[in-house]
C-alpha positions as CSV (number, residue, x, y, z in Angstrom):
1,M,32.1,-111.6,-36.6
2,I,35.2,-111.4,-38.1
3,E,37.6,-109.0,-36.5
4,T,40.3,-108.3,-39.1
5,A,40.2,-106.8,-43.0
6,M,42.7,-105.4,-45.1
7,I,41.6,-102.8,-47.3
8,L,43.5,-102.6,-50.9
9,A,44.3,-98.8,-51.8
10,A,47.4,-98.8,-53.4
11,G,46.4,-98.5,-57.1
12,R,46.6,-95.6,-59.1
13,G,43.1,-94.8,-60.4
14,E,44.2,-94.3,-64.2
15,R,40.8,-94.4,-65.2
16,M,39.3,-91.8,-62.7
17,R,42.1,-89.3,-64.1
18,P,42.4,-86.2,-63.4
19,L,40.7,-86.6,-60.0
20,T,43.3,-89.1,-59.1
21,D,46.1,-87.0,-60.2
22,R,46.3,-85.0,-56.8
23,V,44.1,-87.5,-54.7
24,P,44.1,-91.3,-54.0
25,K,41.1,-92.6,-55.4
26,P,40.0,-94.2,-51.9
27,L,39.5,-90.4,-50.5
28,L,37.2,-89.2,-53.5
29,T,34.1,-88.3,-51.9
30,V,30.6,-89.1,-52.5
31,A,27.5,-87.8,-51.0
32,G,30.1,-85.5,-48.5
33,R,32.2,-88.7,-47.7
34,S,35.3,-90.6,-48.8
35,L,35.1,-94.0,-50.4
36,L,37.5,-95.3,-47.9
37,D,35.8,-93.6,-44.7
38,R,32.6,-95.1,-46.1
39,T,34.5,-98.4,-45.9
40,M,36.1,-97.8,-42.7
41,D,32.7,-97.1,-41.0
42,R,31.2,-100.3,-42.3
43,L,33.9,-102.7,-40.8
44,T,33.9,-100.7,-37.4
45,A,30.1,-101.3,-37.1
46,H,30.6,-104.8,-38.2
47,G,33.4,-105.1,-35.1
48,V,36.6,-105.3,-36.9
49,R,39.1,-104.6,-34.6
50,K,41.9,-104.6,-37.1
51,I,42.5,-103.0,-40.3
52,V,45.5,-103.3,-42.4
53,V,45.3,-100.8,-45.6
54,N,48.3,-101.1,-48.1
55,V,49.2,-97.5,-49.9
56,H,51.4,-96.8,-53.0
57,H,50.2,-94.0,-55.4
58,L,49.9,-90.8,-52.9
59,G,50.2,-93.1,-50.2
60,E,51.2,-90.5,-47.8
61,Q,47.8,-88.7,-47.9
62,I,45.9,-92.1,-47.0
63,A,48.3,-92.6,-44.3
64,A,47.8,-88.9,-42.7
65,H,43.8,-89.6,-43.4
66,L,44.0,-92.7,-41.4
67,A,46.3,-92.0,-38.4
68,G,45.9,-94.2,-35.6
69,R,43.0,-96.0,-37.4
70,A,44.9,-98.6,-39.3
71,A,48.2,-100.1,-40.0
72,I,49.5,-99.1,-43.1
73,V,51.8,-101.0,-45.2
74,H,53.7,-99.1,-47.9
75,E,54.6,-100.9,-51.0
76,E,57.6,-99.8,-52.6
77,R,56.1,-101.3,-55.9
78,L,52.6,-102.1,-57.0
79,L,52.2,-106.0,-55.8
80,E,48.7,-106.1,-57.3
81,T,45.8,-107.6,-55.4
82,G,47.2,-111.0,-54.1
83,G,50.4,-109.7,-54.2
84,S,49.5,-107.0,-51.7
85,V,47.4,-109.2,-49.7
86,K,50.4,-112.1,-49.2
87,N,52.7,-109.3,-48.1
88,A,50.4,-108.3,-45.5
89,L,49.6,-111.5,-44.3
90,P,52.1,-110.9,-41.0
91,L,49.8,-108.7,-39.8
92,L,46.8,-110.4,-41.0
93,G,47.2,-113.3,-39.3
94,G,45.6,-116.8,-40.0
95,G,42.3,-115.9,-40.6
96,P,39.7,-115.3,-41.4
97,F,39.9,-112.0,-42.8
98,F,38.1,-109.5,-45.1
99,I,39.6,-108.2,-48.3
100,L,37.8,-104.9,-49.9
101,N,38.9,-102.7,-52.6
102,G,39.9,-99.2,-51.6
103,D,37.2,-97.9,-54.3
104,G,34.2,-100.2,-53.0
105,L,30.7,-98.1,-52.5
106,W,27.5,-100.1,-51.8
107,S,24.6,-99.5,-49.4
108,D,23.3,-102.5,-47.2
109,G,20.1,-104.5,-47.6
110,A,18.2,-105.2,-44.7
111,T,21.1,-106.7,-43.0
112,P,24.5,-105.2,-43.2
113,M,26.5,-107.0,-46.2
114,L,29.6,-107.8,-44.0
115,D,27.4,-109.7,-41.4
116,R,25.5,-111.7,-44.2
117,M,29.3,-112.5,-45.5
118,A,30.6,-113.5,-41.6
119,D,27.8,-115.5,-41.4
120,A,27.7,-117.7,-44.7
121,W,31.4,-117.9,-44.4
122,N,32.6,-121.8,-43.8
123,P,36.3,-122.7,-43.8
124,R,35.2,-126.5,-44.2
125,R,33.5,-126.0,-47.3
126,M,35.2,-122.7,-48.4
127,D,38.9,-121.1,-49.2
128,A,37.4,-118.1,-50.3
129,L,34.2,-116.6,-50.2
130,L,33.2,-113.4,-52.8
131,L,30.4,-111.0,-53.2
132,L,28.7,-110.9,-56.1
133,H,26.0,-108.6,-57.5
134,P,23.9,-108.8,-60.5
135,L,25.4,-107.3,-63.5
136,E,22.4,-105.6,-64.9
137,I,21.6,-103.4,-61.9
138,A,24.9,-102.5,-60.6
139,I,25.1,-98.7,-60.5
140,G,27.4,-97.0,-63.0
141,R,28.4,-100.4,-64.8
142,E,29.9,-100.1,-68.2
143,A,28.0,-101.4,-71.5
144,K,31.2,-103.2,-72.2
145,E,31.1,-105.0,-68.6
146,R,30.5,-108.8,-69.4
147,G,30.2,-109.8,-65.6
148,D,32.5,-112.2,-63.8
149,Y,30.9,-115.3,-62.3
150,F,28.1,-117.9,-62.0
151,L,26.6,-119.4,-58.9
152,K,25.5,-122.7,-58.7
153,T,22.8,-123.7,-56.5
154,D,25.1,-124.8,-53.8
155,G,26.6,-121.7,-53.5
156,R,30.0,-122.2,-55.7
157,A,31.1,-119.9,-58.0
158,R,32.4,-120.4,-61.6
159,Y,34.2,-117.8,-63.1
160,R,33.3,-116.7,-66.9
161,G,36.2,-117.6,-68.7
162,A,35.9,-117.7,-72.4
163,T,31.9,-117.3,-72.1
164,E,30.4,-113.9,-73.5
165,R,28.3,-113.2,-70.5
166,A,27.7,-114.2,-67.1
167,P,25.4,-112.7,-64.7
168,Y,27.3,-111.5,-61.5
169,L,29.8,-109.1,-60.9
170,F,32.6,-109.4,-58.1
171,A,31.6,-106.6,-56.2
172,S,35.1,-105.9,-54.1
173,V,34.6,-107.8,-51.1
174,S,35.5,-111.1,-50.3
175,I,36.4,-113.3,-47.2
176,C,39.7,-115.7,-46.8
177,G,42.2,-117.3,-44.7
178,A,45.9,-117.6,-44.8
179,D,45.5,-121.1,-46.3
180,L,44.4,-119.4,-49.7
181,F,48.0,-118.5,-49.8
182,R,49.8,-121.4,-49.3
183,D,52.1,-121.9,-52.2
184,S,51.4,-118.4,-54.0
185,P,53.9,-116.9,-55.9
186,D,56.0,-114.2,-54.7
187,G,56.0,-110.5,-55.7
188,P,53.4,-109.1,-57.8
189,F,49.8,-111.4,-58.7
190,S,46.4,-111.2,-58.9
191,L,44.0,-112.7,-56.7
192,L,41.8,-114.3,-59.1
193,K,45.3,-116.7,-59.8
194,L,43.9,-118.5,-56.1
195,W,40.1,-118.3,-56.7
196,T,41.0,-120.1,-59.9
197,R,42.7,-122.8,-57.9
198,A,39.8,-122.7,-55.3
199,E,37.5,-123.1,-58.1
200,A,39.3,-126.1,-59.3
201,A,39.2,-127.7,-56.1
202,G,35.3,-126.7,-55.5
203,R,36.2,-124.2,-52.8
204,L,35.2,-121.1,-54.0
205,H,32.2,-119.8,-53.1
206,G,29.6,-116.6,-53.9
207,L,27.3,-114.4,-51.9
208,V,25.0,-112.2,-53.8
209,H,24.7,-108.8,-52.3
210,D,20.9,-107.9,-51.6
211,G,21.3,-104.0,-51.6
212,R,22.8,-101.3,-54.2
213,W,26.4,-101.7,-55.4
214,F,28.4,-99.3,-57.3
215,H,30.8,-99.4,-59.9
216,V,32.8,-96.7,-59.7
217,G,35.7,-96.5,-62.4
218,T,35.1,-93.0,-64.0
219,P,34.3,-89.6,-63.1
220,Q,31.3,-90.3,-64.7
221,A,30.3,-93.4,-62.5
222,L,31.4,-91.2,-59.4
223,A,28.9,-88.4,-60.4
224,E,26.1,-90.9,-61.0
225,A,26.7,-92.4,-57.3
226,E,26.3,-88.9,-56.4
227,R,23.3,-88.6,-57.6
228,A,22.2,-91.8,-56.3
229,L,23.1,-91.4,-52.9
230,R,22.0,-87.8,-52.0
């Protein structure tokens, strides 16, 4: 069981406009419940005791919505995924901890996905463990999607890079520890920078999701997720 998590909820959700002009993307609802609350429910069910959430765009709405349920980190400027987690390390501790996108949406297979991730986590072999999902069956994916990762038989992940297409999407959930951020840059940077470094060291691994996963990037994709979940 992993007892700490960070939810990345600071983004502007530009591609979800005009819905996100007045409501931050994590608070958009699908099948009667917000994306953020669905993630919070899953984390609580797993046994996560400490949840950290970063906010920026319309952040006061998220802070009010989560009052008493999470530690809120207000970002004066967007720090991107890696910079946001590094900024929150004093609250997250040494790890391991989950990192989840605030707009993530999935349904579990036979075993809850967070449990599967925690069971697969092995800090002796891994600096980061990524949840992956088969590109071809991601609900709401766009035709231009090329996938993100290949997965070796030993579970190590390899980024697509210049390759035309990869079979797996990064499915918005990962596990890592504070060691991943050693010698990382200050200010805004992407987690991809650290995952690439871990891959070069043979310490980036992936786990394939066995339930449904929804790519909720646009109002049209949100409507598709709504139909699927109802």
